[in-house]
C-alpha positions in Angstrom: 16.1 -13.8 -69.3 18.7 -14.1 -66.5 19.2 -17.5 -65.0 19.8 -17.8 -61.4 20.9 -20.8 -59.4 19.7 -21.0 -55.8 21.7 -23.4 -53.6 20.2 -24.1 -50.2 19.4 -27.3 -48.2 16.1 -25.8 -46.7 13.6 -27.2 -49.1 10.8 -24.9 -48.0 13.0 -21.7 -48.1 14.5 -22.7 -51.4 11.2 -23.5 -53.1 9.6 -20.4 -51.9 12.6 -18.2 -52.9 12.7 -19.7 -56.3 9.0 -19.0 -56.7 9.6 -15.4 -55.8 12.5 -15.0 -58.3 10.3 -16.5 -61.1 7.6 -14.0 -60.5 10.3 -11.3 -60.9 10.8 -12.6 -64.4 13.9 -14.7 -63.8 14.6 -18.3 -64.9 15.5 -20.1 -61.6 17.2 -23.6 -60.9 17.2 -24.8 -57.3 19.8 -27.2 -55.8 19.6 -28.8 -52.4 23.5 -29.3 -51.8 26.8 -27.9 -53.1 27.4 -31.2 -55.1 24.2 -30.8 -57.1 25.0 -27.1 -57.5 28.3 -27.9 -59.0 26.8 -30.2 -61.6 24.4 -27.4 -62.5 27.2 -24.7 -62.7 29.0 -27.0 -65.1 26.1 -27.9 -67.3 24.4 -24.6 -67.6 25.0 -21.0 -68.6 24.3 -19.0 -65.4 24.1 -15.3 -64.6 24.1 -15.5 -60.8 24.5 -18.0 -57.9 22.8 -17.5 -54.6 24.5 -19.7 -52.0 23.9 -20.7 -48.5 26.9 -21.2 -46.4 25.6 -23.9 -44.2 25.1 -27.0 -46.4 25.4 -30.8 -45.9 28.4 -32.6 -47.4 30.4 -30.0 -49.3 30.0 -26.8 -47.2 29.3 -23.3 -48.7 32.9 -22.1 -48.7 34.1 -25.2 -50.6 31.2 -24.9 -52.9 32.1 -21.3 -53.6 35.7 -21.9 -54.2 34.9 -24.5 -56.9 32.3 -22.2 -58.5 35.1 -19.6 -58.8 37.4 -22.2 -60.4 34.7 -23.1 -62.9 33.8 -19.5 -63.8 35.7 -16.7 -62.0 33.3 -14.0 -63.3 30.2 -15.7 -62.2 28.7 -13.5 -59.5 27.9 -15.1 -56.2 25.7 -13.7 -53.3 26.2 -15.5 -50.1 23.3 -16.0 -47.7 24.3 -16.8 -44.2 23.1 -16.9 -40.6 24.7 -15.0 -37.7 26.8 -18.0 -36.8 28.6 -18.1 -40.2 29.2 -14.4 -40.7 33.0 -14.6 -40.6 32.8 -17.3 -43.4 30.7 -15.0 -45.4 33.1 -12.3 -45.0 36.0 -14.5 -46.0 34.0 -15.5 -49.2 33.5 -11.9 -50.0 37.2 -11.1 -49.8 37.8 -14.0 -52.0 35.5 -12.6 -54.7 31.8 -13.1 -53.6 29.7 -10.2 -54.8 28.1 -9.7 -51.4 26.3 -11.4 -48.6 23.1 -11.1 -46.6 22.1 -12.3 -43.2 19.0 -14.7 -42.7 16.3 -13.6 -42.4 16.8 -11.2 -45.2 14.6 -8.3 -46.4 13.1 -9.2 -49.7 13.3 -5.8 -51.4 16.9 -5.6 -50.2 17.6 -8.9 -51.8 16.0 -8.2 -54.9 17.9 -4.8 -55.2 21.1 -6.8 -54.6 20.4 -9.4 -57.2 19.9 -6.7 -59.8 23.2 -5.2 -58.8 25.0 -8.5 -59.1 23.5 -9.3 -62.4 24.6 -5.9 -63.7 28.1 -6.5 -62.3 28.2 -9.9 -63.9 27.1 -8.5 -67.3 29.8 -5.9 -67.1 32.5 -8.4 -66.6 31.4 -11.1 -68.9 29.8 -9.2 -71.7 32.5 -8.5 -74.4 33.2 -5.0 -75.5 34.2 -4.9 -79.3 36.7 -2.2 -80.2 36.5 -2.5 -83.9 35.0 0.7 -85.4 32.9 -1.1 -87.9 31.7 -4.4 -86.3 29.7 -7.1 -88.0 26.1 -7.3 -86.9 26.3 -10.9 -86.0 29.4 -10.4 -83.8 27.7 -7.8 -81.6 24.4 -9.5 -80.8 25.8 -10.8 -77.5 27.9 -8.0 -76.4 28.6 -4.2 -76.6 30.6 -2.4 -79.2 32.5 0.8 -79.7 31.6 2.2 -83.1 33.6 4.8 -85.1 36.3 5.0 -87.8 37.0 8.6 -87.5 40.6 9.9 -86.6 39.4 10.9 -83.2 38.1 7.4 -82.4 41.2 5.8 -83.8 43.1 7.7 -81.2 40.8 6.4 -78.5 41.4 2.9 -79.7 45.1 3.3 -79.7 44.9 4.7 -76.1 42.9 1.7 -74.9 45.4 -0.6 -76.5 48.3 1.0 -74.9 46.9 1.4 -71.5 45.2 -1.9 -71.2 48.5 -4.0 -70.8 49.6 -1.8 -67.9 48.4 -1.3 -64.4 48.4 2.4 -64.7 45.5 4.5 -63.2 43.2 5.8 -66.0 41.1 9.0 -66.1 38.4 9.0 -68.9 37.0 12.4 -69.9 34.1 13.3 -71.9 30.6 14.7 -72.1 27.6 12.8 -71.0 26.6 10.2 -73.4 30.1 9.7 -75.0 30.6 6.1 -73.8 33.0 6.5 -70.9 31.7 3.4 -69.0 32.2 1.3 -72.3 35.8 2.5 -72.6 36.3 1.6 -69.0 35.1 -2.0 -69.6 37.3 -2.3 -72.7 40.4 -1.3 -70.8 39.5 -3.9 -68.1 38.5 -6.7 -70.5 41.7 -6.3 -72.6 43.9 -5.9 -69.6 46.1 -8.0 -67.4 43.3 -8.2 -64.7 40.6 -9.3 -67.0 39.9 -12.6 -65.1 39.5 -10.7 -61.8 36.5 -8.6 -60.5 35.3 -5.5 -62.1 33.1 -3.2 -60.0 31.4 0.1 -60.8 30.7 2.8 -58.4 28.6 5.7 -59.5 29.6 8.5 -57.3 26.4 10.5 -58.1 23.9 7.6 -57.8 24.9 6.7 -54.2 24.0 9.2 -51.5 27.0 10.9 -49.9 26.4 9.4 -46.4 26.5 5.8 -48.0 29.2 6.3 -50.6 32.0 6.0 -48.1 30.8 2.8 -46.5 30.1 1.4 -50.0 33.6 2.0 -51.0 35.6 1.2 -47.9 33.2 -1.0 -45.7 32.7 -0.5 -42.0 33.2 -2.3 -38.6 30.4 -3.4 -36.3 29.2 -0.4 -34.4 30.7 2.1 -36.8 27.3 3.8 -36.9 23.7 3.2 -35.9 22.5 0.0 -37.7 26.0 -1.4 -38.3 25.3 -4.7 -36.6 28.2 -6.6 -38.2 31.3 -6.0 -40.2 30.8 -5.2 -44.0 33.3 -5.4 -46.7 33.5 -2.4 -49.1 33.8 -2.6 -52.8 37.5 -1.7 -52.8 38.3 -4.8 -50.8 35.8 -6.9 -52.6 37.5 -6.1 -55.9 40.9 -7.6 -54.7 43.3 -7.9 -57.5 40.7 -6.6 -59.8 39.5 -3.2 -61.1 37.2 -0.6 -59.7 35.6 1.9 -62.0 34.8 5.3 -60.2 32.2 6.9 -62.6 31.5 10.6 -62.2 34.5 11.1 -59.8 34.2 14.7 -60.4 31.1 14.8 -58.1 32.8 12.9 -55.3 32.8 14.6 -51.9 36.1 16.1 -50.7 36.4 13.9 -47.6 36.0 10.7 -49.7 38.5 12.2 -52.2 41.2 12.3 -49.5 40.6 8.5 -48.8 40.9 7.7 -52.6 44.1 9.7 -52.8 45.5 7.5 -49.8 44.3 4.4 -51.7 46.3 5.5 -54.8 49.4 6.6 -52.8 49.8 3.9 -50.4 47.5 1.1 -51.6 45.8 0.8 -48.3 42.4 1.8 -46.7 40.5 1.8 -43.4 37.0 0.7 -42.9 34.7 3.1 -41.2 34.9 2.8 -37.4 38.2 0.8 -37.6 41.7 1.7 -37.1 43.3 -1.3 -38.9 45.2 -0.5 -42.1 44.3 -2.9 -44.8 46.5 -3.4 -47.9 44.6 -3.7 -51.1 45.5 -4.4 -54.6 43.1 -2.9 -57.2 43.4 -0.9 -60.3 41.4 2.4 -60.4 39.7 3.6 -63.5 37.9 6.9 -63.1 35.6 9.0 -65.4 34.0 12.5 -65.3 32.1 14.8 -67.5 33.1 17.7 -65.2 35.8 20.4 -66.0 38.2 19.2 -63.2 40.6 22.1 -63.7 37.7 24.5 -62.9 36.6 22.4 -60.0 40.0 22.6 -58.5 40.0 26.3 -58.8 36.5 26.4 -57.1 37.8 24.2 -54.3 35.6 21.3 -55.2 38.3 18.8 -56.3 41.6 18.0 -54.9 44.6 19.1 -57.1 46.8 16.3 -55.7 44.1 13.7 -56.4 43.7 15.1 -59.9 47.4 14.5 -60.7 47.2 10.9 -59.2 44.2 10.0 -61.4 45.5 11.4 -64.7 48.5 9.0 -65.1 46.8 8.1 -68.4 44.0 10.3 -69.7 41.6 9.1 -72.5 39.5 12.0 -74.1 36.2 11.0 -75.7 35.2 13.3 -78.5 31.6 14.5 -78.7 29.5 13.1 -81.5 29.4 16.6 -83.2 33.3 16.5 -83.6 33.1 13.1 -85.4 30.0 13.4 -87.6 31.6 11.0 -90.1 30.8 8.2 -87.7 27.1 8.9 -87.6 26.4 6.7 -90.7 27.9 3.6 -89.2 26.1 4.4 -85.9 22.7 4.9 -87.6 23.1 1.7 -89.6 24.0 -0.3 -86.5 21.2 1.1 -84.4 18.6 0.4 -87.1 19.7 -3.2 -87.3 19.9 -3.6 -83.5 16.6 -2.1 -82.5 14.8 -3.6 -85.6 15.8 -7.0 -84.2 14.7 -6.0 -80.7 11.3 -4.7 -81.9 11.0 -7.8 -84.2 10.4 -5.7 -87.3 12.3 -5.6 -90.6 15.2 -3.1 -90.9 13.4 -0.2 -92.8 16.6 1.5 -93.7 16.9 5.4 -93.9 16.4 8.0 -96.8 19.7 9.9 -97.5 17.7 13.2 -96.8 16.9 12.0 -93.3 20.5 10.9 -92.7 21.7 14.3 -93.8 19.4 15.8 -91.2 21.0 13.6 -88.6 24.3 14.8 -89.7 23.4 18.4 -89.2 22.0 18.1 -85.7 24.3 19.0 -82.8 23.7 15.9 -80.6 23.9 17.6 -77.1 23.2 14.2 -75.6 25.8 12.5 -77.8 25.7 8.8 -78.6 23.0 8.1 -76.0 20.8 10.6 -77.6 21.3 9.2 -81.1 20.5 5.7 -79.8 17.3 7.0 -78.2 16.3 8.9 -81.4 16.6 5.8 -83.6 14.7 3.7 -81.1 11.8 6.1 -80.9 11.7 6.4 -84.7 11.5 2.6 -85.1 8.8 2.4 -82.6 6.6 4.5 -84.8 7.9 3.1 -88.1 5.4 1.3 -90.3 7.9 -0.4 -92.7 9.0 2.5 -95.0 12.5 3.8 -94.8 13.0 6.6 -92.1 12.2 9.9 -93.5 12.8 13.5 -92.8 9.3 13.6 -91.3 10.3 10.9 -88.8 13.5 12.6 -87.9 11.8 16.0 -87.2 9.1 14.4 -85.1 11.6 12.9 -82.8 14.4 15.5 -82.7 12.1 18.6 -82.7 9.9 17.2 -80.0 13.0 16.3 -77.9 11.7 12.7 -77.3 15.3 11.7 -77.4 16.1 13.5 -74.4 14.3 11.2 -72.1 10.9 13.1 -71.9 7.6 10.9 -72.4 6.3 10.8 -75.9 4.0 13.6 -76.2 0.3 13.8 -77.4 1.3 15.9 -80.4 3.9 13.5 -81.7 1.6 10.5 -81.2 -1.2 12.4 -83.1 1.1 13.3 -86.0 2.3 9.6 -86.3 -1.4 8.5 -86.3 -2.4 11.1 -89.0 0.6 10.2 -91.1 -0.4 6.4 -91.0 -4.1 7.0 -91.7 -3.4 9.3 -94.6 -1.8 6.6 -96.6 -4.7 5.1 -98.9 -2.4 2.1 -99.9 -2.3 0.7 -96.6 -4.9 -1.0 -94.4 -5.1 0.0 -90.9 -6.0 -2.4 -88.2 -7.1 -0.9 -84.8 -5.3 -3.6 -83.0 -1.9 -2.7 -84.6 -2.3 0.8 -83.1 -3.1 -0.7 -79.7 0.0 -2.9 -79.9 2.2 0.0 -80.8 0.8 2.1 -77.9 1.2 -0.8 -75.6 4.9 -1.3 -76.6 5.6 2.4 -75.9 3.9 2.5 -72.6 5.6 -0.8 -71.4 9.0 0.5 -72.5 8.5 3.9 -70.8 7.5 2.2 -67.6 10.5 0.0 -67.6 12.8 2.9 -68.3 11.3 5.0 -65.6 11.9 2.1 -63.1 15.5 1.3 -64.4 14.2 -2.1 -65.5 12.5 -3.0 -62.2 9.6 -5.2 -63.3 7.8 -5.2 -60.0 7.7 -1.5 -59.9 6.8 -1.2 -63.5 3.9 -3.6 -63.0 2.7 -1.5 -60.0 2.8 1.7 -62.0 0.7 0.0 -64.7 -1.6 -1.7 -62.3 -1.0 -5.0 -63.7 0.3 -8.3 -62.4 3.8 -9.4 -63.0 3.0 -12.4 -65.0 0.9 -10.0 -67.3 3.9 -7.6 -67.6 6.2 -10.5 -68.5 3.7 -11.8 -71.0 3.5 -8.4 -72.7 7.3 -8.1 -72.7 7.5 -11.4 -74.5 4.8 -10.4 -76.9 6.5 -7.2 -77.9 10.1 -8.5 -77.5 11.0 -5.8 -75.1 14.3 -6.2 -73.2 17.3 -4.2 -72.2 19.1 -2.4 -75.0 22.7 -3.2 -75.8 25.1 -0.3 -75.0 27.2 1.1 -77.8 29.0 4.2 -78.6 
């Protein structure tokens, strides 16, 4: 459960806001002043601070600077009135995640909180580059797994490039772990104490991507009521990861090229040239050479990006790593589901070796997770593998009636076991909750709405079934 600190001297607003965030499933601490807030920051492990700029005694900017001295990677969202907008912009340039004007839109704030928490996780959660990590060492972080020759080449490339400021292009199929490699380069690099921001060039609509990256001036377009700082400026002296850059529109590619060549940008609607100091890491699953031939990607940008290229192999080309991956996932997901690790029969493991894994590590992860949801304590069998892989549950489709029926029949056919109806209901409930949260990208309010239950009920069921976000691994 994420812990959020709200620093605001308006008692009524602070109490109401804390209540709202608790209903969203967060642990929340309130502070009426910067001085009290600093004590809380020093004494607690926090995931996010929401800070009002106008405070008695130590003002918001002073409070912000001290927060960054205590924990440079703790994300801070600034809340400000129109009269203190310039101060909020100054804080954003100094490393605040973002700012909102009072009165703020609640859905907009909740969406921003989710983004800030994710950014904080990416900066602070360690990525272990080991090949065969201990289970204990990876409980609180992410891990890159693989002892194959191809993965050893990846580890060497990460080590070489991390201690430089070179632009990095990470290439590989979907599900091979490009984001984790980008984070490993950042965390082991010389900018590791500075911001790390991820921009997914596909997830953000084209008409918003440019302003998200470069910011805009007041009046730049309808609705631009004040200056906004983009992610490039916001990540000053840090790192920006441009995921799926192969899908970036051509007009924005030209601005990224200028950034790489001149280390400068212009905000939308402005004519001021702004010098920036950021490292760019980019990733794509596209064939950029073909995209250049088709006129969809700039050749000059391509050569600027590939100062260093890290190629991630598909899982089918490093099958010798499957055993370690399966062992790790069995351990990880068993803990998350609060069940004993059942292990796996050699015949079932052989079947996983033979599968082509078009979805790579992400598909393998989903496959193990789905099998454990239906597991009743016995080692994973070839039957378990066939039900999941053959029915393509691992591709992200909902669990079908045929698979569910087959599982029920298998369980009921075992005369040595007693079968409690409540156990079946718990299993189905766990599946439904997991699928609803996956569909809504972890948005608990939306998941509760889909399921027509209250948020407290959803949170109670999540606690009962030990449902939480999965650790990323490759």
